[in-house]
N, C-alpha and C positions, 0 to 999 in steps of 0.2 A: 393581331399583327403587332410585331415588336417595333418600337420607335427607333429612329436614327440614333438618338442619344444612348439608348440601351445597347444597340449594335456596336457603337463606338466604344462604349465602356467595356463590353465583354471581349471584343477583339483586341483592344488596347492592352488588356491584362495578359493576353497571350503573345502579343507582338510589341511589348514595351521597349524592346531593345532595337527596333527598326524605325527609321524615319519614313513612314509611309502612312497614308490616310487609311484608317480602318474601314471606311466605306468602300475604298478601292479594293481592299482585300475581300470584303463581302461580295462585291460585284464579280470579282475574279472567280470565286467559288461557285457562284450562281451561273457562271458562263456568260455574263453580260458584258464582261471586259476581258481583254486578252492579258494573260499572265506573262511576266518577263523575268528572266534570271531565276532566282530562288523562288519567286512567287508564282509557282504553278499551282493548279488546283490540288494536285496530290500532296505537294509539300505543305501547303497551307492547311489542308485537312489533317495531315499527320500532326502538325504542331498544335492545332486546336484540340485534337483528340488527346494529346499528351498533357495539355495544360488546363483545359476547361472540364467542368463536370458534364456528365451525360445530359442533365436537365438544361444546362446552359446551351449546349449544342443543339438540342431539340428545339429550344426557344428560338435560336438563330435561324435554323434551316428547315425544321419540320420533319416529321417521321417519314413522309413519303420521299423527300429528297434523300434522306439517309438510307432508306431501303434501297434506292437505286444506286447510290454512290459509295456506300460503305463496302468496299471490295476486299477480298483476301490480300491482294497486292498492297493496298494501303495499310491494312492492319499489320501485315508482315514487317513493315518499316517502323512500327512503333518500338522504341528502344526498351521500355520497361516491360518485362515479361508479364507482370500482374495486370497491367493496363491492357496489354496486347491480348491476353486470354479473356479478359472481360469484354473487350470489343468484338472478339471473335465469337463469343457466346451470344452477344447482342445481335451481331450480323446474322448468325444462323437462325435466331428467333425471328428477326424482321423478314428474312427471306424464306421463312417456313421450311428450313432444312431440318432433317432428323438430328436430334440430340442424343448423345450416348447417356446412359444412366450415370449418375454421379459416382465418380470413383471407379467405374468399371470400364473405362476407355482403354484403348490399346496400350497407351503409355503406362498404365498401372497394372496390367495383367501379369507381367513378369514379376514385379515386386510382390503382388498379392499371392502369386503362385508359390513363391519361395517362403512366404511367411505363414500361410494357412497350413496347419497341420505339419509343419516342417519337422516336428519332433518324431514323427513316424519314420521319416526317411533318414534322420540323423541318429537314431537309436537312443533318444533321450527318454 
């Protein structure tokens, strides 16, 4: 179990620009306290995902909590596409969803189709 001091330290690093008790943020995410204004469970999770490492988030909330609460709607709101893709991949693993083979997903098919053996169609 993580100590209150560690919880405060990790959450403060993500919410340094707000004047709110880090333990209140922690309790809001766990559903033990009502969120208000900006401080909803979804907004807090998005900010934590954007600013903390995966290991820090697992230390704070545990794998079971993240398996239940890491949803596509939350991941979609992450601004950085690299981080968004990373957490979408993690979410699919945690929720035991099927993963596409590396590089052979739908978004890469068109690009690969035009590059593989393209000299045959272009007369090179």
